[in-house]
Each structure stands twice: as C-alpha cells, then as structure tokens.
C-alpha positions as CSV (number, residue, x, y, z in Angstrom):
1,M,-16.1,32.9,-7.2
2,R,-18.7,30.2,-7.6
3,I,-17.6,29.6,-11.2
4,C,-14.0,29.1,-10.0
5,V,-15.1,26.6,-7.5
6,I,-17.1,24.7,-10.2
7,C,-14.1,24.8,-12.5
8,G,-11.8,23.5,-9.8
9,Y,-14.2,20.7,-9.1
10,K,-14.4,19.8,-12.8
11,K,-10.6,19.8,-13.1
12,R,-10.3,17.5,-10.1
13,K,-12.9,15.1,-11.7
14,M,-10.9,15.2,-15.0
15,K,-7.7,14.3,-13.2
16,E,-9.5,11.4,-11.4
17,K,-10.7,10.1,-14.7
18,K,-7.2,10.1,-16.2
19,T,-6.1,7.2,-13.9
20,Y,-5.2,4.4,-16.3
21,F,-6.2,1.5,-14.1
22,D,-9.3,1.9,-11.8
23,V,-9.5,0.5,-8.3
24,Y,-11.2,-2.8,-9.5
25,E,-8.5,-3.4,-12.1
26,L,-5.6,-2.6,-9.7
27,G,-7.2,-4.9,-7.1
28,T,-7.5,-7.7,-9.7
29,I,-3.9,-7.3,-10.8
30,A,-2.7,-7.3,-7.2
31,L,-4.8,-10.4,-6.4
32,F,-3.5,-12.3,-9.3
33,A,0.1,-11.3,-8.6
34,L,-0.3,-12.3,-4.9
35,G,-1.8,-15.7,-5.9
36,S,1.1,-16.3,-8.3
37,A,3.7,-15.4,-5.6
38,L,2.1,-17.6,-3.0
39,L,2.1,-20.6,-5.3
40,N,5.7,-20.0,-6.2
41,T,6.7,-19.8,-2.5
42,Y,4.6,-22.5,-0.8
43,L,4.0,-25.2,-3.4
44,P,6.4,-28.1,-2.8
45,I,8.0,-27.5,-6.2
46,K,11.5,-28.6,-5.4
47,A,10.2,-31.9,-3.8
48,F,8.1,-32.5,-6.9
49,T,11.0,-32.0,-9.3
50,Q,13.3,-34.2,-7.1
51,W,10.6,-36.9,-7.1
52,L,10.6,-36.8,-10.9
53,G,14.3,-36.9,-11.0
54,V,14.6,-33.6,-12.8
55,P,17.8,-31.7,-11.9
56,G,17.8,-27.9,-11.1
57,P,18.3,-25.1,-10.8
58,A,14.9,-23.7,-11.5
59,A,13.5,-27.0,-12.8
60,G,10.2,-26.1,-11.2
61,M,10.0,-23.0,-13.3
62,A,10.6,-25.1,-16.4
63,L,7.9,-27.6,-15.6
64,L,5.3,-25.5,-13.7
65,G,6.1,-21.9,-14.7
66,G,3.1,-21.9,-17.1
67,F,0.7,-22.4,-14.1
68,I,2.7,-20.5,-11.5
69,F,3.5,-17.4,-13.5
70,V,2.3,-17.2,-17.1
71,F,-1.3,-18.1,-16.4
72,W,-1.8,-15.2,-14.0
73,V,0.0,-12.7,-16.2
74,A,-2.0,-13.8,-19.3
75,L,-5.2,-13.9,-17.2
76,A,-4.8,-10.3,-16.0
77,H,-4.2,-9.1,-19.6
78,A,-7.2,-11.0,-20.9
79,I,-9.7,-10.0,-18.2
80,I,-8.6,-6.3,-17.9
81,K,-8.1,-5.8,-21.6
82,K,-5.8,-2.9,-21.2
83,K,-2.2,-2.5,-22.4
84,Y,0.4,-3.1,-19.7
85,A,-1.9,-5.1,-17.5
86,G,0.3,-8.2,-18.0
87,I,3.5,-6.2,-17.5
88,V,2.3,-4.6,-14.3
89,T,1.2,-8.0,-13.0
90,S,4.5,-9.6,-13.7
91,L,6.3,-6.8,-11.9
92,L,4.0,-7.2,-8.9
93,I,4.6,-11.0,-8.9
94,A,8.3,-10.3,-8.6
95,S,7.8,-7.8,-5.9
96,F,5.6,-10.1,-3.8
97,C,8.0,-13.0,-4.3
98,L,10.9,-10.9,-3.0
99,L,8.9,-9.7,0.0
100,I,8.2,-13.2,1.0
101,A,11.6,-14.7,0.4
102,P,14.9,-14.2,-1.5
103,W,14.8,-15.2,-5.2
104,Y,15.8,-18.9,-5.1
105,G,17.3,-18.4,-1.7
106,V,20.3,-16.4,-3.0
107,V,21.2,-13.6,-0.6
108,S,24.6,-12.6,-2.0
109,P,24.9,-10.2,-3.7
110,I,22.2,-8.3,-1.9
111,W,20.8,-7.0,-5.2
112,F,20.2,-10.5,-6.6
113,G,16.5,-9.9,-6.5
114,V,16.9,-7.6,-9.5
115,Y,17.2,-10.8,-11.6
116,A,13.7,-11.8,-10.4
117,I,12.3,-8.4,-11.6
118,V,14.1,-8.7,-15.0
119,A,13.1,-12.4,-15.5
120,L,9.4,-11.8,-14.7
121,L,9.3,-8.5,-16.6
122,S,10.6,-10.3,-19.7
123,M,7.8,-12.9,-19.3
124,G,5.3,-10.1,-19.0
125,I,6.5,-8.4,-22.1
126,F,6.3,-11.5,-24.2
127,V,2.8,-12.3,-23.0
128,E,1.7,-8.7,-23.4
129,L,3.0,-8.2,-26.9
130,T,1.9,-11.5,-28.4
131,A,-1.5,-11.4,-26.6
132,S,-2.1,-7.9,-28.1
133,E,-1.3,-9.1,-31.6
134,S,-3.3,-12.3,-31.2
135,A,-6.4,-10.2,-30.5
136,S,-6.5,-9.1,-34.1
137,K,-4.7,-11.9,-35.8
138,S,-4.2,-15.4,-34.5
139,K,-4.7,-16.9,-31.0
140,F,-1.6,-19.1,-31.8
141,R,0.6,-16.0,-31.2
142,G,-0.8,-15.4,-27.8
143,V,-0.2,-19.1,-26.8
144,T,3.4,-19.1,-28.1
145,G,4.0,-15.8,-26.3
146,G,3.4,-17.6,-23.0
147,G,5.9,-20.3,-24.0
148,L,8.5,-17.8,-25.1
149,G,8.0,-15.8,-21.9
150,N,8.5,-18.8,-19.7
151,V,11.7,-19.7,-21.6
152,A,13.0,-16.2,-21.2
153,C,12.3,-16.2,-17.5
154,L,14.0,-19.5,-17.1
155,W,17.0,-18.5,-19.1
156,I,17.6,-15.3,-17.2
157,T,17.2,-17.2,-13.9
158,W,19.7,-19.9,-15.0
159,I,22.3,-17.3,-15.8
160,A,21.8,-15.4,-12.6
161,I,22.0,-18.5,-10.4
162,G,25.0,-19.9,-12.4
163,V,27.0,-16.7,-12.2
164,H,26.3,-15.8,-8.6
165,A,25.7,-19.2,-7.0
166,G,27.8,-21.5,-9.3
167,A,24.9,-23.8,-9.9
168,W,24.4,-24.5,-13.6
169,A,21.8,-26.7,-15.3
170,P,23.4,-30.0,-16.5
171,P,24.0,-29.4,-20.3
172,K,22.3,-32.7,-21.3
173,Y,19.1,-31.6,-19.6
174,V,19.1,-28.0,-21.0
175,P,17.2,-28.8,-24.3
176,I,14.6,-30.9,-22.4
177,L,14.0,-28.2,-19.8
178,I,13.8,-25.4,-22.4
179,L,11.2,-27.5,-24.3
180,A,9.3,-28.2,-21.1
181,A,9.4,-24.5,-20.2
182,F,8.0,-23.6,-23.6
183,V,5.2,-26.2,-23.4
184,S,4.4,-25.2,-19.8
185,G,4.1,-21.5,-20.8
186,C,1.9,-22.3,-23.8
187,V,-0.4,-24.4,-21.5
188,G,-0.6,-21.5,-19.0
189,S,-1.7,-19.1,-21.8
190,L,-4.3,-21.6,-23.0
191,M,-5.6,-21.9,-19.5
192,A,-5.9,-18.2,-19.2
193,Y,-7.8,-18.0,-22.5
194,W,-10.1,-20.8,-21.5
195,V,-10.9,-19.2,-18.1
196,T,-11.5,-15.8,-19.6
197,K,-13.8,-17.3,-22.3
198,T,-15.8,-19.3,-19.7
199,F,-16.1,-16.2,-17.4
200,T,-17.3,-14.0,-20.3
201,N,-19.8,-16.6,-21.4
202,Q,-21.2,-16.9,-17.9
203,K,-21.4,-13.2,-17.5
204,N,-23.3,-12.8,-20.8
205,K,-25.9,-15.4,-19.6
206,L,-26.7,-13.3,-16.5
C-alpha cells in the first residue's frame, strides 16, 4: 500500500513536470500581452496619425505596430526561449484587446473580433518561425520576420475593415503604409533583440 502511494505521488510529480510553460513563463507572457493590449487601446494613436496627415484605416498599426505588437511578441519569444511563446503571446494580445474594446470599434458582425485573432496570430507565426531560424543562422531573418508579421497583420485588418465597414485604405497610400508597416515591424524586432541582449548581459554580471 505504501508503494502504491509513493508511485501515485511520483506520477503526479511527473504530470506536473510535463507542463510546457511554467508559472513564471506564463506570467511573463500574460504581462507582455497585457502591456501590448493597453498600449493599443489607450495610446492616442488615431490622433497621432491624423496629426501626421496619414489616412486610415489602421494607419496606427502601419506606423506603430512594431512597438505596440511586434516588440512584445518578439520579446516573449526571445526571453522565454521556447517554441510557441511568441504565438501564445500574440493570441493573448488579441484576447486582451477584445476584452477591452471591439477590434477597431466594429461591432457588426458580432464575430468581427475573429479577425483580430487571425491578424495577430499571423504576426506571431511570422515572428516565431523567423526568430527560431535566426537563432542558428542569421539575425536578419528574425528582424525581417517582425516586418513581415506586421504587414500580414495590417493586410488582414485592412481587408476585414474594408469588407465589413466599407472603409478602405486610399490606393495611393497603400504602398507607403505597407513599407511603413514593414519598417516598423523590423524596428520592433530589433528593439526586442536589444532589450533581451541587455537583460542577459546584466544578469550575467550579477
């Protein structure tokens, strides 16, 4: 009977160890995702783009998506150093954004928020795949992954808003905004790489 109790205890311990992300990692992912969602919701992004004279929709994502979204996804992947950390972060960002407010204020159809999940998931996939490859090959791939991820997120959001709200980006601004989204995403990835490197160096000095 005692042996059975010990065996049962060991089995429970083994199950606990099989958890992919530990509490610290899940907390970090949730914190980064919440920070991203709060920035997206409460920064005066629309006022900023209007001040610059850049037309929407989603002009803020094109200009600032690298800082608002890509940076946090890439940072989660770089710090946690596990597969799917970036993807899980992107999905949580979408979830927090939808809990705070409707995606770009569109409430009809009621399932419009699905586009937020698809858009941010595509970003997470680009960041995740290219960052994983860059770890063994070139940092350039990780940086461009952030740019491509932001462009994919912008493109999906444009289509969603255009189809359901009838607001399309002015054709003459589309190439400029796509280029801005790519550059912004690349900068976001670079920022995440720099922060991670600085954090690692400081940790090694302690």
